[in-house]
N, C-alpha and C positions, 0 to 999 in steps of 0.2 A: 549679502547673501551669495553673490557671485563668487567672492573669495572663499566663502564657506564651502560652496559646491566644488570649487576647484581643489581645495584641500582634501575634501572627501574623495574625489576621484583619484588624486595622487595616492592616498592611503589604499584605496581599492587595488590600484595597479601594483602596489607593493606587496600584495598578498597573493602569492603564486597559486594558480589553479582556480581562483574564485570567479574571475570574469569569464573565462572560457566555459566553466561549468554552468554558471547561471545564465549566460546569454547565448550559448551555442557558438561563440566567437571562435578565435583561432583553434582549430581542432586538428587532430592527427589524421593523416591520410590512411584509409583502410588498408589493412595488411591481410592478405589471404591466409586462412588457416590460423589467424590469431586467436589464442585462447585467453579470454579476459581474466579469468580467475586462476591463473596458473599457480600463484603462490599464496593466495588468501591473505595477503598482508593487509592489515587495517590501514586506513588513510592516516598520513602523518598529521600532526597538529597544524602545520602550515597549509596542508591541502584542505583541511576541514576545521576552520577556526570556530569552535563552539563558543556559545555565549560565555561560558565560564572563563575562557581564555581571552575573549575579545570584548569584554564589557567594561573595561576600566576607563572611567572618566570621559573626556571629550572625544577620545579616539572612537569609542563605541558609538557615541552620538553622531559623529560625522559619518561613520560607516552606515549607520541606520538611515540617516537622511539621504545619503547618496543612493542606497538601494531603494528606499521608499519613494524617492523623487518628490519629497514634500519639504516645505520650509515652515511647517506648523500652520499652514493655511487650511481652508475648508476642504474636507475630503469628498471626493466625487463618489456617487453611488455607482457600483458596477453596472455596465450597460445591459448585462444579461441576468441581473438579479432576479430570482424567482419571485413571482407574485401569484397568489392563489387564483386559480382559474378552473376551467373544465378539464376533464381527463383528456379530451382530444387536443386541446390547446397545450396541455402539459406535455403530451407526447411530442408535439411539434417543437416546443421549447427545448426539450431534451435533445432531439435530433439536431437542431440548429446549434446548441451549445457544444455538443460532442464534436460536430464538424469544425467549429471555430477552434476548440481546444486542440484537436488533432493537428490543425495547421500550425498553431503556436508551438506545440510540442515537436513539430517537424517529423511526425510519423504518418501523416495523411497518405503519403505515397505507398507506405508499407501496408497500411490498413486497406487501401483500395486495390491492392494487387489481385489479379484474377487467377493467377497460378500460385500455388503454394510453394514456399521455399523448402527444398528437400532438407530433411534433418541431417542426413549422413551421420547417424549416431555411431559413436565409438565408446564401448564400455571400457572404463579404466579399471574398475574393480567391482567384485561382487562378494557380498558377505551374507551368509545365511544366518539369521538370528532366530530366536525361539518362535516368534509369531509372524515374521515377515522377512522378505529378501531385500537387502539394501544394496543399491547400485550407485556408483559414481560414474558419470558418463559425460561426454562432450556432444553438443549438437550445434548446428548452424543457427545463429540468431538471424543474421542477414546473409546475403550471398558472400560477403567478405569478412564476416566476423563470427567466431565460434565462442560459446560459453560453456562453463562447467555446471552440471546439474546433479543434485542429490535426489534420489527417489527411493521410496519404500513401497513394496507391493505385498499385501497380506498373504499368508499361507494358511492352509487348514480351513479355508472358507471357500465358498463357491460364489464367484462374481456374476455379473459385473458389480464393482464396488463404487460407492461414492468416493470423491477425491477432494483434497484440500491443498491449496497452494499456501505454504507456510513461509512467512516473510520476516526476516530479522532486520534490525535497524542499524544505526551507525556502529561501525566497528564489527558488525556481524558478518558471517560468511554463509555459504550454502549449508554448512554443517551445524550452525549455532542452534537451530530449532530441534536438533537431534541429540544435543549434548547436555550434560548436567552443568550446574553452576551458574545459572543466570535467571533473570526474570521471565524467561521463555518457558521454563518448567518442562523442557523436553517435549514441547507440544507435538512436533511431528512424529516423534517416537511413540508418544501416548496414543495418538490417533491411529498410527499404523498398527499398534497392538490391538486396537479395538475394531480393526477391519476397514480402515480407510486407506486408499492410496494417497501418499503424501509426496510432495515435490518441493524443492527449495533451491533458490539461487542466491547469489550475492547481489545486493542492490546498493551497497555502501560505497561504491567507487565514486570518486570525485573528478573523473577525467572523461571527456567526451572522446570516443574512440573513432568515430567516422565523420567525415566532412559533411557539413550542412545538417548536422543533428544537434540535439540539445541533451543535456545530462538527464533531465527528467523523462524526456522522450525515449532515450535509450534504456533507462531503467524500466519504464513501462512496457516497451516492446519486448524486452527479455522476458518479462512476466507473461505477456500475451503468448509468447512462444512456449512457455510452460503449459498454458492452456491448450495450445495446438498439439503438444506432445501427449498430454492426457487424453485429449479427444481422439487421438490416433490409436490408443491402446484398447484392445478388446476387453481388458480387465476393468475398464472404467465405464461407469454409467454417465454418459454425457449430460443427462438431465439433472445430475446431482453433483455438481462441482461448486466448491466454495473457496474462499480464501480467508486468511487470518494473519494479522501482522501487528507488531508492537513498535511504537515510536515512529521512526522513519518507515519501518515495516507497516505500521498502521496507516501512515500516509499513502504508501504504495498500495495497500489493500483498498483504500478509498479510490485511488486512481484506477486500479484494475477493475473494481466493481462498477465504477462510473462509466468507463470507456468500453467495456466488453460485456455484453449482455449474456454471455454464456455462464457467467458467475451467478449462481442462484442464491448464495448466502455469503454475507461479508461480516467479518469481525474486525473492527478497528479499535485497537487498544492504545491508550496513551497518546491520542492525537486529535480528538474532537476539540476544535478550537476555532478562533477567528484569525485571519491574516494579520490584523493589527497586533494581536498578542505576541506573534513570533517575529515581528520586525526588529526586535532587539533581544539580546541574550540567547540567540539561537544561531545555528548554522544556517546560512542563507541559501543552501542548495535547493530549497523548495521553490525558489522564485525564478521566473524567466520572463523575458519581455512580453508585455501585453496581457499577462495573467490577471493582474489586479484591476485592470481597466474593464474586464468583462465579468469577473466572478469573484466570489469569496468561497471559502471552503464549504460553507453550508450549501452553496449552489452545486458544487461538485458532488457532495454527498447526495443531493436531491436527484442526481442522475441515476442513482441506484434504485429509486422508487419505481414500482411498488415491490421490488424484490426485498428479501429479508436482510435487515441491517441491525447489528448489535454493536454499540459503542461502549467502551469501558474507560473510565478515568478514575484514578486513585485519589482518595481523600487526603493522602499524605503528599500529594504533588505540591511543590512550592508554588506560590502565587506567580512567580516569574516564568513558570513552565506551562503545565497543562492542567490548571486548577478546575475543579468541578464547576465552580461558579461560571466560568467562561464557557465551559462545555454546555451547560444548560442554556446559555444564551443562544449558542449556535443551534442547539437541538430544537429550539422553538421555531427557527426558520425551516429546518428540515421537516418538521411535523406537517407543515402546510402542504408539501408535495404528497406525502403519504395519505393525508386526509382527502386531498383532491382525487387521488386514485381509488379512494374507498378502502384503503388497506392500512389504517393507523396501527393495527396490531402487528404489522410486519416491521415496525421500528421499535427498538428496545434500547434502553440505556441503563448501565450499571455503574453506580458510584460505590466502589469497593473500599475496603479498609486499608489496602496497600498503597504503594507509591507508583513508580513508573514500571509496572509489571502487568502481565496478564492476570485476570481473575479466572483461573482454570475451571472452577465448578460451573459458573454461569456460561462460560465459553463452550464447555462440553455439552451442557444441557441444550444450548442453542443449536449447536451443530447436529446433535442427535435428532432434535425435533425437525430441523429444517432440511437436513440431507438424508435422514433415516439412520437407523442403528443396525449394525451388522452383528449377527450371532453365528455360532458354530454351524457349519453346513450339515443339515440333516437330509432326510429323504426329499424334502421340498426345496433344498438349496438355500439361497439367501432370503432372509426375512427382514422386513422393515417394521420397526416399532417406534412410533413417535413417543417421546418421553418428556415433553415440555412440562416442567414442574410448575405448580401453581404459583410458587414463590417468584418465578421469573416470567410468568405469563402476562404481567402488566407491563406497560411501556417503560416504566422506570423503577429500578430497585435501588434503594439507598440504605447504606449501613451506617449512617451517621449516628453518633452517640447523642442520645436525648438527655 
């Protein structure tokens, strides 16, 4: 076993970018005015070895075991695994787990700051479209790092508007959710045309940019800065902010909703699963030291309770990826938290006919019901009309063939 572990470690160190990304290890010194997404280049295969590239034979098994830290023995139950309890104790559990996760993510110092980091916004371009104004801009994420942000603000309506953070996955950019030709179905564009402020950044980087940070922590903090920016705009209703993501974007939607209670509605597409499921045949960028010891994904999802959560998984997902069967296992654990808070109706699951894509109809219905629907401005200005369809009003919607 010692020889097996040694071989696994040698293989890991031969894969550039993985150890620093997963562990927050050797990282680049911060560079003032550095713009993270200057070129929008997708990560190279070496930087992000997906399961389809890294699953051949014993090499994949060695990599899996090296990351998982197991040799086929008995698995330990996470120390912070959620157990059904009273609402008061559930709140205390959430607070404790958030605090521990913030430390592991290495963003606890940023979250605890008493003074806000100035945005020092710089507009790169502005395009007026039929129903919204689209802006490409740069803002400060931290004192020494800048990021590029895409944002759309509705026109022809009277605000303040609800807002949605739209998050693309691997190989996605800040523009992906606005563009045609993918399983995102131009989500950010569609929402903006319907009267929602939308904002998007790139989270697909596989490099840690600042010293003493982690990859997942930097991704999460950048999204939290999107919330900061939205909350600073007079056009945005701070009480009606949501997020939606697919794949890695769904994972980051989970993290954002779990760690930032300003998010009132979360859509996680193509990611409801268990950690055991993605220890093989997946990019390991989700993992960082200490995570598996304290929680599984269902516990992180449970931090969103009792706020609104919609998870979507496709019936055409391969069994090696994000199958509905595994999603339902994880869902049962999440249900406990929502029941304890007395809000089981705030948790929904859709098993749709597609594959690794958004299910746009149920997503739009969910967003409109949870954040409100915008209509053309009349004498009374903005109106809100819940439109939760009976078909989606139950906890789970399944389109399986009978």
